[in-house]
C-alpha positions as CSV (number, residue, x, y, z in Angstrom):
1,M,91.3,107.7,76.9
2,A,90.8,107.3,80.7
3,I,88.3,107.9,83.4
4,T,89.3,107.3,87.0
5,L,87.8,106.9,90.5
6,T,89.4,108.3,93.5
7,E,90.1,105.8,96.6
8,A,87.2,107.6,98.4
9,A,84.9,107.0,95.4
10,A,86.0,103.3,95.1
11,R,85.4,102.7,98.8
12,H,81.9,104.2,98.7
13,V,80.9,102.1,95.6
14,S,82.4,98.9,97.2
15,R,80.4,99.5,100.5
16,Y,77.2,100.1,98.6
17,M,77.6,96.9,96.4
18,E,78.4,94.9,99.6
19,R,75.1,96.0,101.1
20,R,73.2,95.4,97.8
21,G,74.8,91.9,97.9
22,K,75.6,92.1,94.1
23,G,76.9,94.5,91.5
24,L,79.6,94.7,88.8
25,G,80.2,98.4,89.3
26,V,78.9,101.6,88.2
27,R,77.9,103.0,84.8
28,L,78.8,106.7,84.3
29,G,77.2,108.5,81.3
30,V,75.8,111.8,80.2
31,K,72.3,112.7,79.1
32,T,70.8,115.8,77.5
33,S,69.3,117.8,80.4
34,G,69.3,121.1,82.4
35,C,70.1,124.7,81.3
36,S,73.6,123.9,80.2
37,G,72.9,120.9,78.0
38,L,74.3,117.8,79.6
39,A,74.0,116.1,83.0
40,Y,75.9,113.3,84.5
41,Q,74.2,110.0,85.0
42,L,75.4,107.4,87.4
43,E,74.0,104.1,88.3
44,Y,75.0,100.7,89.8
45,V,75.1,97.8,87.3
46,D,75.0,94.1,87.7
47,E,76.2,93.3,84.1
48,A,78.0,94.9,81.3
49,A,76.5,95.9,78.0
50,P,78.4,94.6,74.9
51,E,79.3,98.0,73.9
52,D,80.5,99.3,77.4
53,V,84.1,100.6,77.9
54,V,85.4,99.2,81.1
55,F,87.9,101.2,83.4
56,E,89.1,99.7,86.8
57,N,90.3,101.7,89.6
58,H,91.1,100.5,93.2
59,G,89.2,97.2,92.5
60,V,86.0,99.0,91.2
61,K,84.9,98.8,87.6
62,L,83.5,102.0,85.9
63,L,81.5,101.3,82.8
64,I,81.1,104.0,80.1
65,D,78.9,103.8,77.1
66,P,80.9,104.8,73.8
67,K,78.7,107.9,73.0
68,S,79.3,109.3,76.5
69,L,83.2,108.6,76.4
70,A,83.9,111.5,74.3
71,Y,82.3,113.8,76.8
72,L,84.0,112.2,79.8
73,D,87.5,111.5,78.8
74,G,89.9,112.5,81.5
75,T,87.1,112.8,84.2
76,Q,87.9,111.9,87.8
77,L,85.1,110.7,89.9
78,D,85.4,111.4,93.6
79,F,83.1,111.0,96.6
80,V,83.3,114.0,99.1
81,R,81.6,115.1,102.2
82,E,81.1,118.8,102.6
83,G,79.5,119.8,105.9
84,L,76.2,117.7,106.1
85,N,76.2,116.9,102.4
86,E,77.9,114.1,100.7
87,G,78.0,112.9,97.1
88,F,79.9,112.2,94.1
89,K,81.9,115.0,92.5
90,F,82.9,115.0,88.8
91,S,86.2,116.8,87.8
92,N,85.9,116.8,84.0
93,P,88.5,118.6,82.0
94,N,86.1,118.9,79.0
95,E,83.6,121.2,80.8
96,R,83.5,124.7,79.4
97,D,80.5,126.0,81.5
98,R,78.3,124.8,84.4
99,C,74.8,126.0,85.2
100,G,74.3,127.9,88.4
101,C,72.5,125.2,90.1
102,G,75.3,122.8,89.2
103,E,73.0,120.1,87.8
104,S,74.1,120.4,84.1
105,F,77.3,121.3,82.2
106,R,78.5,122.3,78.7
107,V,81.5,121.0,76.7
C-alpha cells in the first residue's frame, strides 16, 4: 500500500509548516459526506497517533488512519494552480464516481 505526494504538494506543505513554526506533516483521511458518500479530509498535524500509517515523500510525512487507508491506497496528492484557484488535487485510482460539485466521491 502506498500514498504519494508530488513535489509541488510537498513544497506547499513544507512552506506552510515553516510559517506555522511547527508540524510533523499532514493527515489524510476520508469521512462520510456529500452526495456520493465520501469526502477527503486533510489537516496539518503536530504529532502522530499510535495507529497512524506514515508515508514520506520529498521530506514530508503523510499520516493515514488505518480505516481510511483502504479507500486511499494508490492515491497521489498534488497541489495545483488553475487560473485564480489553487488547492490540493487527489488522484485516487479507487474512485468509481465523483459528485457533480466535486466535493465527494464513491469507491
